[in-house]
C-alpha positions as CSV (number, residue, x, y, z in Angstrom):
1,X,0.0,0.0,0.0
2,X,1.2,3.5,-0.8
3,X,2.0,5.9,2.0
4,X,0.2,8.8,0.3
5,X,-3.3,8.6,-1.2
6,X,-4.1,9.2,-4.8
7,X,-7.3,10.9,-5.8
8,X,-8.2,8.2,-8.3
9,X,-7.1,4.8,-9.6
10,X,-7.9,4.3,-13.2
11,X,-8.2,1.1,-15.3
12,X,-9.3,0.5,-18.8
13,X,-9.2,2.6,-22.0
14,X,-9.5,6.4,-21.5
15,X,-11.6,6.7,-24.6
16,X,-14.3,4.3,-23.5
17,X,-17.9,5.7,-23.7
18,X,-18.7,3.7,-20.5
19,X,-17.3,4.9,-17.2
20,X,-17.7,3.0,-14.0
21,X,-16.9,4.7,-10.6
22,X,-16.3,2.4,-7.6
23,X,-15.9,3.1,-3.9
24,X,-14.5,0.8,-1.4
25,X,-16.2,-1.0,1.6
26,X,-16.0,0.0,5.2
27,X,-12.8,-1.8,6.1
28,X,-10.6,-2.2,3.0
29,X,-9.2,0.5,0.6
30,X,-9.8,1.1,-3.0
31,X,-6.8,-1.1,-4.0
32,X,-8.1,-4.2,-2.0
33,X,-7.6,-7.5,-3.8
34,X,-11.4,-7.7,-4.4
35,X,-11.6,-4.2,-6.1
36,X,-8.3,-4.8,-7.9
37,X,-9.8,-7.9,-9.5
38,X,-13.1,-6.4,-10.2
39,X,-11.7,-3.2,-11.8
40,X,-9.3,-5.1,-14.0
41,X,-12.0,-7.5,-15.0
42,X,-14.3,-4.6,-16.1
43,X,-11.4,-2.9,-17.8
44,X,-10.6,-6.0,-19.8
45,X,-14.1,-5.7,-21.2
46,X,-13.4,-2.2,-22.5
47,X,-14.8,-0.2,-19.6
48,X,-13.1,2.7,-18.1
49,X,-13.0,2.3,-14.3
50,X,-12.2,4.9,-11.7
51,X,-11.7,4.1,-8.0
52,X,-11.6,6.6,-5.1
53,X,-11.4,6.6,-1.3
54,X,-13.6,8.4,1.3
55,X,-11.9,10.9,3.6
56,X,-11.5,8.5,6.5
57,X,-9.8,5.9,4.3
58,X,-7.5,8.6,2.9
59,X,-6.5,9.6,6.4
60,X,-6.0,5.9,7.4
61,X,-3.7,5.4,4.5
62,X,-1.7,8.6,5.3
63,X,-1.6,8.2,9.1
64,X,-1.3,4.4,9.3
65,X,-4.1,4.0,11.9
66,X,-7.5,2.6,11.7
67,X,-10.4,5.1,12.0
68,X,-14.2,4.7,11.8
69,X,-16.0,5.5,8.6
70,X,-17.1,9.1,8.1
71,X,-20.6,10.1,9.0
72,X,-23.2,9.6,6.2
73,X,-23.3,13.3,5.2
74,X,-19.5,13.3,4.7
75,X,-19.7,10.1,2.6
76,X,-22.6,11.5,0.5
77,X,-20.7,14.8,-0.1
78,X,-17.6,12.8,-1.1
79,X,-19.6,10.8,-3.7
80,X,-21.2,13.9,-5.2
81,X,-17.9,15.6,-5.4
82,X,-16.4,12.7,-7.3
83,X,-19.3,12.6,-9.7
84,X,-18.8,16.3,-10.4
85,X,-15.0,15.9,-10.9
86,X,-15.5,13.1,-13.4
87,X,-17.9,15.1,-15.6
88,X,-21.3,14.5,-14.2
89,X,-23.5,11.5,-13.6
90,X,-25.1,11.2,-17.0
91,X,-22.1,9.3,-18.3
92,X,-21.3,7.4,-15.1
93,X,-22.3,4.1,-13.5
94,X,-21.6,4.6,-9.8
95,X,-21.3,2.1,-7.1
96,X,-18.8,-0.1,-5.2
97,X,-18.2,-2.6,-2.5
98,X,-20.7,-2.8,0.4
99,X,-20.5,0.7,2.0
100,X,-19.3,2.3,-1.2
101,X,-22.3,0.9,-3.1
102,X,-24.8,1.8,-0.4
103,X,-23.7,5.4,-0.3
104,X,-23.8,5.5,-4.1
105,X,-27.4,4.3,-3.9
106,X,-28.2,7.2,-1.6
107,X,-27.0,9.8,-4.1
108,X,-27.6,8.1,-7.5
109,X,-30.8,9.9,-8.3
110,X,-29.5,13.3,-7.1
111,X,-26.4,12.8,-9.1
112,X,-28.3,11.9,-12.3
113,X,-26.2,8.7,-12.6
114,X,-26.5,6.5,-15.6
115,X,-26.6,3.5,-13.4
116,X,-25.9,2.0,-10.0
117,X,-23.7,-1.0,-9.4
118,X,-23.6,-2.5,-5.9
119,X,-21.1,-5.3,-5.1
120,X,-22.6,-7.0,-2.0
121,X,-25.2,-4.6,-0.7
122,X,-25.4,-4.3,3.1
123,X,-29.2,-4.7,3.4
124,X,-28.8,-5.1,7.2
125,X,-26.0,-5.7,9.7
126,X,-25.2,-9.4,10.1
127,X,-27.5,-11.0,12.6
128,X,-29.7,-7.9,12.8
129,X,-32.3,-8.3,10.0
130,X,-34.6,-5.8,11.6
131,X,-32.2,-2.9,11.0
132,X,-32.9,-2.5,7.3
133,X,-31.1,-0.1,5.0
134,X,-33.7,-0.3,2.2
135,X,-36.2,2.5,2.6
136,X,-34.5,4.7,-0.1
137,X,-34.4,1.7,-2.5
138,X,-38.1,1.5,-2.7
139,X,-38.3,4.7,-4.8
140,X,-34.9,4.6,-6.6
141,X,-35.3,5.8,-10.2
142,X,-31.7,5.1,-11.4
143,X,-31.3,1.7,-13.0
144,X,-29.5,-0.5,-10.5
145,X,-27.8,-3.9,-10.4
146,X,-27.1,-5.5,-7.0
147,X,-24.7,-8.5,-7.1
148,X,-25.2,-10.5,-3.9
149,X,-23.8,-13.8,-2.7
150,X,-26.5,-16.3,-1.7
151,X,-24.7,-16.8,1.7
152,X,-24.2,-13.0,2.3
153,X,-24.9,-12.3,6.0
154,X,-25.8,-8.8,5.0
155,X,-28.8,-10.0,3.0
156,X,-29.8,-13.5,1.9
157,X,-32.2,-14.5,-0.9
158,X,-34.8,-15.2,1.8
159,X,-34.3,-11.7,3.3
160,X,-34.2,-9.8,0.0
161,X,-37.2,-11.7,-1.4
162,X,-39.4,-10.0,1.2
163,X,-38.2,-6.5,0.6
164,X,-40.0,-3.8,-1.3
165,X,-37.5,-2.6,-3.9
166,X,-37.9,-0.2,-6.8
167,X,-38.6,-1.8,-10.2
168,X,-35.5,0.0,-11.4
169,X,-33.4,-2.5,-9.3
170,X,-32.2,-6.0,-10.4
171,X,-30.6,-8.4,-7.9
172,X,-28.4,-11.1,-9.3
173,X,-27.4,-13.9,-7.0
174,X,-23.8,-15.3,-7.0
175,X,-24.0,-19.0,-6.1
176,X,-22.8,-19.9,-2.6
177,X,-21.0,-16.6,-2.4
178,X,-20.3,-14.7,0.8
179,X,-20.1,-10.9,1.1
180,X,-17.2,-11.0,-1.3
181,X,-18.7,-13.7,-3.5
182,X,-16.3,-16.4,-2.1
183,X,-18.0,-19.9,-2.1
184,X,-17.4,-22.8,0.2
185,X,-15.1,-25.6,-1.1
186,X,-17.9,-28.0,-0.6
187,X,-20.1,-26.1,-3.1
188,X,-18.0,-27.3,-6.0
189,X,-17.5,-23.8,-7.2
190,X,-14.3,-21.6,-7.0
191,X,-13.8,-18.0,-6.0
192,X,-12.5,-17.3,-9.5
193,X,-15.7,-18.7,-11.1
194,X,-17.9,-16.5,-8.9
195,X,-15.8,-13.4,-9.5
196,X,-15.8,-14.1,-13.3
197,X,-19.6,-14.4,-13.3
198,X,-20.1,-11.3,-11.2
199,X,-17.7,-9.3,-13.5
200,X,-19.5,-10.5,-16.6
201,X,-22.9,-9.5,-15.2
202,X,-21.6,-6.1,-14.1
203,X,-20.0,-5.4,-17.5
204,X,-23.2,-6.3,-19.3
205,X,-25.1,-3.9,-17.0
206,X,-22.6,-1.1,-17.3
207,X,-22.6,-1.2,-21.1
208,X,-26.4,-0.9,-21.1
209,X,-28.1,-0.4,-17.7
210,X,-31.6,-0.7,-19.3
211,X,-30.8,-4.2,-20.7
212,X,-33.5,-6.8,-19.9
213,X,-35.8,-4.2,-18.2
214,X,-38.6,-4.2,-20.7
215,X,-40.9,-6.0,-18.3
216,X,-40.3,-3.5,-15.5
217,X,-39.8,-6.2,-13.0
218,X,-37.2,-7.0,-10.4
219,X,-35.3,-10.3,-10.6
220,X,-34.5,-11.4,-7.1
221,X,-33.8,-15.1,-7.5
222,X,-31.7,-15.3,-10.6
223,X,-28.0,-16.3,-10.6
224,X,-25.5,-14.2,-12.4
225,X,-24.6,-16.9,-14.8
226,X,-28.1,-16.6,-16.2
227,X,-27.0,-13.4,-17.9
């Protein structure tokens, strides 16, 4: 890890018409192994990917000590500032890992984003299904894709199937995946397989966020490999 933060990490062709902006989760930086793999996978499919860090993660990187995530207003302002610096939301799909995707979902409509991509959405804290983080998702207008492992403690298929979500949102399930899409050995699947399926589904969405939405419905039980 570098001692000084960068404003952005870029992957993919700089002339791509499709730009994806990803923020990190609560505990890992923008160059975590998960986001490195995801960004490079999207870039290999011709997408331009930009990654950034929230202020608390920038401070953690610089000072070398762990700090709690910023308060939601700070996180929201950071996202809106990034969208503005990258040319406005109309050309951007915004999202990220867990916390990063959740905050993106809070500002997507305000930012006028082209699309919303959540990589493991924290629907509720593990073991606390009553503490939902879904109210704003009921009225979301921005086309959204949530990629979620079927074993994710932040929201299982059983949990999510009972939620009221906007018709603009699709949920694709990663088989036997945890919060980072990693499956159990006993499942017969590999982490590489799951990441590849998730990246493929994400790339298809980022190229055309309105793809497969002619019925206006929300798919909550479909695996990513059905794309």
